[in-house]
N, C-alpha and C positions, 0 to 999 in steps of 0.2 A: 600238353603240347598245344592243343587248339587255343588255349588262353594266350600262350606266348605268341602264336601267329596272329591272333586278333590284336594284341597289344603292339605288335610290330607295324601295324597299319597306321601310317602317319601322313597320308596324302599321296595321291598317285597322279600320273600324267600319261599321256600317249607318248610312245617312243618315237624315234625318227621316222619309222615307217607308218605311224598312225595307229599301231596296235597298242592296246591297253594291257597292262599287266599289274598284278597285285603289288602292293607296296613292299612286300618282303620278297626279294629276289631269290631267296633260298626255297621258296614254296610258291612259284608263280601260278596263279589261277587266271586263265585268259579266256577270251572268246573261243579260241581254237580248241583248248583242252577241256573246257567246261561250259561256257556260256551258250554257245550255239546249240549244243545238244540239250542243255537245260531248257532253253526257250522252246525248242522243237517239241520236247516231251511235255512240258508243263504249261506253255503259254500260247503256242501257235494255233491251237484248236480254235481260239477266238481272236488272237492278235496277229495273225499273219495277213499280209495285204491281200493274198489270194483267197482267204477264207470266205466262203459264201455266206454261211450263217454265223455271224459274229456274236450271237447270243447277247446283244446289247452292248458289246465292247465298242467304244468310240472309234470311228474310222481313223482318227488321227493318232491312235495308239497302236503302233505296229512294232514288231520285234524281228523284222527280216534281217537286219544288219546289226553289227556291234554298235555302230553309231546311234541307231534308233534305241537300242537298249540303254546305252549310256545316258541319252538325253532324258530317259525316264527313270534313272537310277533311284532317285528319292522316292518316287511313287511305288516302284517295285519293292523297295525295302519296307515302306509303310504297309503295303497291302499283303506282301508275301511273308515277311518276317515279323513285323510288329503286330498287325491285326490278324494275320493268318487267315485272311478272307479270300486269298487267291492261291492256287487255283480253286475254283468253287467246289470241285469234286472232292476236296479233302486235304488240301495243303501239300507240303513237300516232305520228303524224307529228312530226318535230322542231319545226316551227313551232307545232303544237298543244301540245307539251310546254312550250314557253316560255310560251305564253299561259296554260296551266293553272297553271304555277308562279306567274305574275304574279297570276292571279285568286285562287288559294287560298292562296298563300304568305303573304300579309299577314294572313290570318285564322287560320292554323294556330297551334296553341299550341306 
């Protein structure tokens, strides 16, 4: 089933309200139902704008909003999915990796 969902991803766009959704409308993975919680759990310890100790994370890389995450989609895919170097405490769960790929993969360049 996951393979079919991944193959369905052929390019995504923001809808009329500016919200992003995965390319396959039968299995929408959005900021609201996945991305925001994923970022809060896995990334915001270093990448939230209000984080005091960013542990070396660049000030310019924050994930407070969906827009900020989408502008970094390629980098997130490279570091979290391809290199598995983020988060530095040990990567993400396999199910979360699939959902992250579905969510960002359609929007990455």
